C-alpha positions in Angstrom: -107.6 53.9 15.9 -104.0 53.9 17.2 -102.1 57.2 15.9 -99.3 57.4 13.1 -95.9 57.3 15.1 -93.8 59.8 13.6 -90.7 59.0 11.9 -88.3 62.2 12.3 -84.7 61.9 10.9 -81.3 63.1 11.8 -78.7 64.0 9.2 -75.9 64.5 11.6 -74.7 63.1 15.2 -72.6 66.5 16.5 -73.7 68.4 19.0 -76.5 70.1 16.9 -77.8 66.3 16.0 -77.8 65.0 19.3 -79.5 68.3 20.6 -82.3 68.1 18.5 -82.7 64.5 19.0 -82.7 64.8 22.6 -85.5 67.7 22.1 -87.5 65.6 20.1 -87.6 62.6 22.5 -88.2 64.7 25.4 -91.1 66.9 23.5 -92.5 63.9 21.7 -93.9 60.3 22.8 -95.2 59.2 19.9 -91.8 59.4 17.9 -89.4 57.3 16.3 -86.0 59.0 15.7 -83.5 57.9 13.7 -79.8 59.9 13.5 -77.6 59.1 10.3 -74.1 59.3 11.3 -71.2 57.2 10.0 -68.3 58.3 12.5 -67.6 56.1 15.6 -66.5 59.3 17.3 -68.0 62.1 18.6 -66.2 65.2 18.2 -66.3 68.3 20.9 -65.0 70.8 18.8 -65.3 74.0 21.1 -62.6 72.0 23.5 -60.0 71.9 20.9 -59.3 75.5 21.4 -58.6 74.8 24.8 -56.3 71.8 23.8 -54.3 74.5 22.0 -54.2 76.5 24.8 -52.7 73.6 26.7 -56.0 73.2 29.3 -57.6 70.2 28.0 -55.7 66.8 26.8 -56.5 65.5 23.1 -58.5 63.0 24.8 -61.1 65.3 26.0 -62.0 66.6 23.0 -63.1 62.7 21.6 -65.7 60.8 22.9 -67.5 57.6 22.0 -70.3 58.3 19.3 -72.3 55.2 21.8 -71.6 57.4 24.5 -73.5 60.3 23.8 -76.4 58.5 21.4 -80.0 59.4 23.0 -81.5 55.7 24.2 -84.4 56.0 22.5 -82.9 57.0 19.4 -81.9 54.5 16.4 -78.6 55.0 15.6 -78.1 54.8 11.5 -73.8 54.1 10.9 -73.7 55.3 7.6 -73.2 58.5 5.7 -75.7 60.2 3.4 -75.4 60.5 -0.5 -78.7 62.7 -1.1 -82.2 63.8 -0.2 -85.6 63.5 -2.2 -87.6 65.7 -0.1 -90.5 65.4 -2.1 -90.8 62.0 -1.5 -89.6 62.5 2.0 -86.7 60.3 1.8 -83.2 60.1 2.6 -80.7 58.0 0.7 -77.5 56.5 2.4 -74.6 55.7 0.5 -75.0 52.2 0.4 -78.5 52.8 -1.5 -81.2 52.5 1.2 -83.9 54.9 1.7 -85.2 56.2 4.9 -88.3 58.0 4.9 -89.3 60.3 7.3 -92.4 62.4 8.1 -90.0 65.4 9.6 -86.3 65.6 8.7 -83.8 67.7 10.7 -80.3 68.3 8.8 -77.4 69.0 10.6 -74.2 67.9 8.2 -72.0 70.6 10.2 -69.8 72.3 7.8 -66.8 71.1 6.0 -63.0 72.4 6.4 -61.5 73.4 3.2 -58.1 73.0 3.5 -57.2 72.4 -0.1 -58.6 75.5 -0.8 -55.3 77.5 0.4 -52.3 76.5 -1.4 -49.7 74.4 0.5 -51.7 74.3 3.6 -52.4 70.7 3.7 -48.8 70.1 3.4 -47.4 72.2 5.8 -49.7 71.7 8.7 -48.0 70.1 11.8 -44.4 70.9 11.2 -42.4 74.0 10.5 -44.5 76.3 13.3 -47.8 75.7 11.1 -51.1 74.4 13.4 -54.7 74.7 13.5 -57.2 74.3 16.4 -59.4 73.1 13.4 -58.4 70.1 13.6 -57.8 67.6 16.9 -54.7 66.2 15.9 -53.3 69.3 15.3 -54.1 71.1 18.5 -51.7 69.8 20.3 -48.9 71.0 18.2 -50.5 74.7 18.6 -49.6 74.2 22.6 -46.2 72.6 21.9 -45.6 75.6 19.4 -46.9 78.3 22.0 -45.5 76.9 25.3 -42.0 77.3 23.7 -42.4 80.2 21.9 -39.8 82.6 22.9 -39.4 85.4 20.5 -40.3 85.9 16.5 -43.6 86.5 15.0 -46.7 84.7 15.1 -49.4 85.1 12.8 -53.5 84.2 13.2 -55.9 84.0 10.7 -59.5 84.1 9.7 -60.9 83.1 6.4 -64.3 84.3 4.9 -67.1 83.7 6.6 -68.9 80.9 7.1 -66.9 79.4 9.8 -67.7 77.3 12.7 -67.3 79.3 15.9 -66.6 82.6 14.8 -64.6 83.0 17.8 -62.2 80.3 17.6 -59.4 81.9 15.7 -59.2 84.9 18.2 -59.8 82.6 21.0 -56.6 80.5 19.7 -54.9 84.3 19.8 -55.3 85.6 22.9 -54.9 82.4 25.0 -51.2 82.2 23.2 -51.1 85.7 24.2 -52.3 85.1 27.7 -49.8 82.6 28.2 -46.7 84.6 26.2 -47.6 87.6 28.9 -47.4 85.4 31.7 -44.4 83.8 31.0 -42.6 87.4 30.2 -42.3 86.9 26.2 -45.0 88.9 24.7 -42.6 92.3 24.7 -40.5 89.9 22.5 -43.0 88.4 20.3 -44.8 90.4 16.8 -48.4 89.0 17.0 -51.0 89.8 14.0 -54.1 88.6 13.2 -55.3 88.7 9.4 -58.7 88.5 9.1 -60.2 88.3 5.4 -63.3 90.1 7.1 -63.6 93.9 7.3 -64.3 94.1 11.2 -62.4 92.7 14.6 -66.1 90.7 15.3 -69.7 90.7 13.6 -71.4 91.3 16.8 -70.6 94.9 17.4 -71.6 94.4 21.5 -68.5 92.4 21.7 -65.8 94.7 20.0 -64.8 97.2 22.5 -63.9 94.0 24.9 -61.8 92.3 22.4 -60.4 95.6 21.4 -59.5 95.9 25.1 -57.4 92.5 24.5 -56.1 93.5 21.1 -54.3 96.5 22.8 -53.3 94.9 26.3 -51.1 92.5 23.9 -50.4 94.6 21.3 -51.6 92.9 18.1 -51.2 94.1 15.2 -54.6 94.0 13.1 -54.9 93.3 9.2 -58.3 93.3 7.7 -59.4 92.5 4.3 -56.6 90.0 4.0 -57.4 86.4 3.0 -54.9 83.6 3.5 -54.5 82.0 -0.1 -51.1 80.2 0.1 -48.5 78.7 2.6 -44.9 77.9 2.5 -44.3 75.9 5.6 -40.3 75.1 5.0 -40.0 78.8 3.9 -42.1 79.8 6.7 -43.8 82.4 4.7 -47.7 83.1 4.2 -49.2 84.7 1.5 -52.8 86.7 1.3 -54.8 88.1 -1.0 -55.1 92.0 -0.2 -56.9 94.2 -3.1 -56.4 91.9 -5.4 -52.8 91.2 -5.1 -50.8 88.8 -3.2 -48.6 89.8 0.0 -46.0 87.8 1.4 -45.7 87.9 5.0 -43.1 85.6 7.0 -43.2 83.8 10.3 -42.3 81.7 13.0 -45.6 80.9 14.2 -48.9 80.1 11.8 -52.2 79.4 13.2 -54.7 78.7 10.3 -58.5 79.0 10.4 -59.2 77.1 7.3 -61.9 78.4 4.6 -65.1 75.9 5.2 -68.0 74.9 2.9 -70.9 72.8 2.9 -70.7 69.1 2.6 -71.4 68.4 -1.0 -74.1 66.3 -0.4 -76.0 69.1 0.9 -74.5 71.6 -1.8 -75.6 69.2 -4.5 -79.1 68.7 -3.1 -82.8 69.9 -3.8 -82.5 71.4 -0.1 -79.8 73.9 -0.9 -79.8 77.8 -2.3 -77.9 78.9 -5.0 -75.0 79.3 -2.5 -74.9 75.5 -1.4 -76.6 75.8 2.1 -79.7 74.7 3.2 -82.5 77.3 2.5 -84.0 78.1 5.8 -85.8 80.6 7.4 -83.6 82.6 9.7 -86.0 82.8 12.5 -87.5 79.3 12.6 -85.2 77.3 10.8 -87.8 75.8 8.8 -86.7 75.0 5.3 -88.0 77.8 2.6 -89.5 75.3 0.3 -90.0 72.1 1.7 -92.1 72.5 5.2 -91.5 69.4 7.1 -87.1 69.8 6.8 -85.5 71.6 9.6 -82.0 72.8 10.3 -81.0 72.1 13.8 -79.4 74.6 16.2 -76.1 76.5 15.8 -75.1 79.5 13.7 -77.4 79.8 10.4 -74.4 79.6 8.1 -76.5 81.7 5.6 -76.7 84.4 7.6 -73.5 84.3 8.7 -72.1 84.4 5.0 -74.2 87.4 4.2 -73.8 89.3 7.0 -70.0 88.5 8.2 -71.2 86.6 11.4 -72.8 89.3 12.9 -76.5 89.0 12.0 -76.5 85.1 13.1 -75.3 85.5 16.2 -76.7 89.5 17.3 -80.1 88.2 15.8 -80.0 84.9 18.2 -79.4 87.0 21.5 -82.2 87.9 23.1 -81.9 89.9 26.4 -79.1 88.7 28.3 -79.1 85.2 26.3 -75.9 84.0 24.9 -75.7 83.1 21.4 -75.9 79.2 22.2 -78.3 79.5 24.4 -80.7 81.4 21.6 -79.3 78.2 19.7 -80.8 75.6 21.5 -84.0 78.0 21.9 -84.2 77.9 17.9 -83.7 74.1 18.0 -87.0 73.8 21.0 -88.7 76.0 18.4 -88.0 74.2 15.5 -89.1 70.8 17.2 -92.4 72.6 18.1 -93.3 73.0 14.7 -93.0 69.3 14.0 -96.1 69.1 15.6 -98.3 71.1 13.3 -96.8 70.9 10.0 -100.5 69.3 8.7 -100.2 66.4 6.2 -102.4 68.1 3.6 -99.9 71.0 3.7 -97.3 68.6 3.0 -98.3 67.2 0.0 -97.8 70.9 -1.6 -93.8 70.0 -1.8 -95.0 67.7 -4.8 -95.3 71.1 -6.5 -91.9 72.8 -5.1 -89.5 73.9 -7.6 
């Protein structure tokens, strides 16, 4: 009797989704993998910081989605409208339904520019920029490379965020350039962090503090950016329940971030709107054939300021990204031994 061919559906064609698809196809021969991704462009976000630092060209952060798709995977060029995990179904935006034996959800995280008053209108001019948008990353370098004196502010919102180090990377790259050009002494650099620590992984803090000291950076904790007046070049931070205005000549913003609506409003989400997974295995807490792909665990990041998600990922000398790939492989292995009779219990899940 022919063995049943497993249908694995992966939602999201970002780095996490592509890595998960490649792992499944490499380790499993009797599978059919579908990747649901509406965009024709694959965005390599880690490179955007280097665009803002003058190292990469803007084109280096973008590739054709067709070029990165695994050859044996089926590319479903649609967006996801919702999930029906009790019937093992993904609902697409045109109403079509994809059935799966296993589901790997890698939707990424949504940038919430609208949660900061005036930010969307200010971006890309009047000294306001962000490496979190590939369209504005070149403007970051334009500002930095031409900056001679004044006040430069760098911000970080509450967790969770993509790449918890990116807000500081933008700052250190900028300071390095100013130091090399002998302009740093004329520039007042400040870091405004909504959190209470420089970084969530304690082992990294001493090295980062060294750069803070070297560049003379003014650290401001528990200060959350809530409004921007680009033309007036003034930013407002919420501090102890009050708004405080700070003038700037250059403002690099890391925007607030949230789960995509189709995840937050689904039965896969926890009360905070994030996919409810086991922190170690990335297997869903209630639906046993549903997984989250590699990358930071956003629920742990939210609850622990980013530290637990990254520190818990480390094993020996592994960096967080290596451990993330290890968690993907662990999740893929688990696809093999989720018995069908156990999956039937999903119908009784809350």
